[in-house]
Backbone as CSV, one residue per row, in Angstrom:
resi,resn,N_x,N_y,N_z,CA_x,CA_y,CA_z,C_x,C_y,C_z
1,MET,12.462,12.977,7.456,11.082,13.263,7.150,10.476,12.132,6.313
2,LEU,11.107,11.745,5.225,10.600,10.678,4.364,10.600,9.340,5.104
3,THR,11.678,9.062,5.805,11.770,7.808,6.558,10.687,7.729,7.631
4,SER,10.450,8.823,8.325,9.404,8.855,9.354,8.036,8.606,8.744
5,TYR,7.792,9.185,7.584,6.507,9.002,6.903,6.313,7.534,6.523
6,ILE,7.332,6.939,5.937,7.235,5.537,5.511,7.060,4.622,6.716
7,ARG,7.797,4.879,7.787,7.639,4.067,9.007,6.224,4.171,9.563
8,ALA,5.692,5.394,9.619,4.339,5.590,10.140,3.312,4.866,9.271
9,ALA,3.478,4.946,7.973,2.550,4.266,7.061,2.645,2.750,7.219
10,MET,3.855,2.231,7.339,4.036,0.782,7.485,3.486,0.284,8.815
11,HIS,3.481,1.133,9.849,2.894,0.748,11.135,1.380,0.601,11.031
12,GLN,0.790,1.249,10.037,-0.658,1.147,9.838,-1.034,0.007,8.892
13,ALA,-0.051,-0.669,8.343,-0.317,-1.742,7.383,-1.124,-2.870,8.029
14,ARG,-1.971,-3.458,7.214,-2.780,-4.613,7.637,-2.491,-5.767,6.691
15,TYR,-2.416,-6.951,7.256,-2.091,-8.141,6.472,-3.132,-9.218,6.708
16,GLU,-3.346,-10.019,5.691,-4.226,-11.179,5.851,-3.733,-12.299,4.953
17,ILE,-4.105,-13.503,5.311,-3.740,-14.674,4.511,-4.826,-14.893,3.466
18,VAL,-4.404,-15.104,2.230,-5.333,-15.387,1.136,-5.658,-16.878,1.203
19,GLU,-6.925,-17.190,1.398,-7.330,-18.584,1.593,-7.034,-19.476,0.395
20,ASP,-7.154,-18.943,-0.803,-6.974,-19.758,-2.007,-5.593,-20.388,-2.121
21,ASP,-4.565,-19.608,-1.798,-3.208,-20.120,-2.020,-2.275,-19.976,-0.812
22,GLY,-2.765,-19.432,0.290,-1.950,-19.300,1.491,-0.954,-18.160,1.447
23,SER,-1.029,-17.334,0.415,-0.124,-16.190,0.335,-0.618,-15.082,1.272
24,PHE,0.156,-14.016,1.380,-0.191,-12.889,2.242,-0.493,-11.666,1.394
25,CYS,-1.509,-10.939,1.795,-1.886,-9.700,1.136,-1.806,-8.596,2.184
26,GLY,-1.169,-7.500,1.811,-1.035,-6.388,2.737,-1.509,-5.095,2.104
27,GLU,-1.994,-4.177,2.938,-2.450,-2.880,2.455,-2.199,-1.814,3.513
28,ILE,-2.205,-0.577,3.064,-2.121,0.569,3.962,-3.427,1.332,3.761
29,PRO,-4.397,1.139,4.663,-5.730,1.708,4.474,-5.770,3.223,4.252
30,ALA,-4.838,3.958,4.846,-4.844,5.419,4.724,-4.470,5.897,3.318
31,ILE,-3.885,4.997,2.520,-3.470,5.363,1.166,-4.128,4.393,0.195
32,ARG,-5.141,4.871,-0.441,-5.935,4.052,-1.355,-5.086,3.491,-2.501
33,GLY,-5.229,2.200,-2.736,-4.548,1.565,-3.857,-3.165,1.030,-3.550
34,ILE,-2.694,1.188,-2.333,-1.379,0.671,-1.953,-1.582,-0.711,-1.340
35,TRP,-1.130,-1.739,-2.068,-1.261,-3.109,-1.576,-0.157,-3.972,-2.183
36,ALA,0.051,-5.129,-1.596,1.055,-6.073,-2.083,0.593,-7.489,-1.766
37,ASN,1.150,-8.443,-2.485,0.834,-9.848,-2.283,2.121,-10.645,-2.467
38,ALA,2.396,-11.575,-1.543,3.598,-12.399,-1.638,3.383,-13.714,-0.890
39,LYS,4.286,-14.661,-1.120,4.152,-15.983,-0.520,4.366,-15.997,0.993
40,THR,5.205,-15.091,1.502,5.470,-15.045,2.943,5.107,-13.655,3.485
41,LEU,4.907,-13.580,4.780,4.572,-12.307,5.407,5.722,-11.316,5.244
42,GLU,6.949,-11.768,5.454,8.104,-10.872,5.327,8.239,-10.353,3.891
43,ALA,8.050,-11.212,2.908,8.122,-10.780,1.508,7.005,-9.790,1.194
44,CYS,5.848,-10.004,1.785,4.715,-9.093,1.583,5.035,-7.725,2.184
45,ARG,5.616,-7.706,3.369,6.010,-6.435,4.008,7.013,-5.683,3.138
46,GLU,8.010,-6.397,2.641,9.027,-5.768,1.796,8.420,-5.207,0.518
47,GLU,7.547,-5.980,-0.099,6.895,-5.533,-1.335,5.996,-4.320,-1.064
48,LEU,5.267,-4.353,0.032,4.388,-3.239,0.386,5.198,-1.954,0.601
49,GLU,6.326,-2.068,1.270,7.171,-0.894,1.488,7.708,-0.362,0.158
50,SER,8.074,-1.245,-0.731,8.556,-0.833,-2.046,7.466,-0.121,-2.842
51,VAL,6.253,-0.656,-2.796,5.114,-0.027,-3.474,4.862,1.359,-2.885
52,LEU,4.919,1.470,-1.566,4.725,2.753,-0.899,5.780,3.763,-1.342
53,GLU,7.036,3.348,-1.364,8.108,4.247,-1.788,7.884,4.746,-3.220
54,CYS,7.523,3.855,-4.119,7.251,4.248,-5.511,6.071,5.210,-5.578
55,TRP,5.038,4.930,-4.799,3.864,5.802,-4.784,4.234,7.209,-4.320
56,VAL,5.068,7.302,-3.279,5.501,8.613,-2.777,6.268,9.360,-3.865
57,LEU,7.154,8.678,-4.561,7.928,9.328,-5.627,7.040,9.817,-6.761
58,VAL,6.106,8.988,-7.199,5.201,9.382,-8.279,4.298,10.527,-7.823
59,SER,3.779,10.437,-6.620,2.912,11.496,-6.099,3.669,12.814,-5.985
60,THR,4.905,12.732,-5.583,5.743,13.926,-5.491,5.961,14.530,-6.873
61,ALA,6.314,13.700,-7.825,6.577,14.186,-9.187,5.328,14.789,-9.820
62,ASP,4.173,14.204,-9.529,2.904,14.682,-10.094,2.278,15.820,-9.291
63,HIS,2.876,16.150,-8.148,2.308,17.136,-7.222,0.915,16.709,-6.764
64,SER,0.738,15.389,-6.617,-0.525,14.841,-6.117,-0.548,14.965,-4.595
65,PRO,-1.748,15.038,-4.018,-1.829,15.134,-2.553,-1.311,13.862,-1.878
66,ILE,-0.590,14.063,-0.800,-0.060,12.951,-0.011,-0.674,13.075,1.376
67,PRO,-1.460,12.076,1.793,-2.158,12.199,3.081,-1.206,12.196,4.277
68,GLU,-1.590,12.913,5.299,-0.852,12.891,6.560,-1.087,11.540,7.216
69,ILE,-0.032,10.976,7.763,-0.142,9.678,8.433,0.570,9.760,9.777
70,GLY,-0.178,9.506,10.823,0.396,9.497,12.160,1.134,10.774,12.522
71,GLY,0.604,11.905,12.075,1.243,13.185,12.350,2.400,13.515,11.423
72,ASN,2.667,12.628,10.475,3.747,12.847,9.509,3.165,13.363,8.201
73,ARG,3.766,14.446,7.716,3.282,15.060,6.489,4.462,15.327,5.565
74,LEU,4.264,15.050,4.285,5.274,15.374,3.283,4.784,16.576,2.503
75,GLU,5.617,17.583,2.434,5.246,18.790,1.701,6.230,18.977,0.553
76,ILE,5.693,19.319,-0.597,6.505,19.575,-1.768,6.594,21.096,-1.935
77,ARG,7.812,21.583,-1.937,8.017,23.013,-2.100,8.689,23.277,-3.430
78,GLU,8.237,24.316,-4.090,8.819,24.743,-5.360,10.165,25.420,-5.087
79,VAL,11.141,25.096,-5.892,12.442,25.734,-5.784,12.507,26.853,-6.812
80,ALA,12.852,28.050,-6.363,12.881,29.201,-7.273,14.160,29.264,-8.051
């Protein structure tokens, strides 16, 4: 479930080259505030995935809403 969510989110990632320094900037438009910047495209992808994973963990801990992405939904259930 978590892996499917992260894969779906990463498939929606968008990347562009920063003109000032030639680095790469990536974002996941469906999740506001998730972005990364690195010298290479591969490093940017790795950093973006790491940021996404941290965001999911924090959102889970805070019981913050997690948007559905590509039909993938993460639900937090209370354990009795």
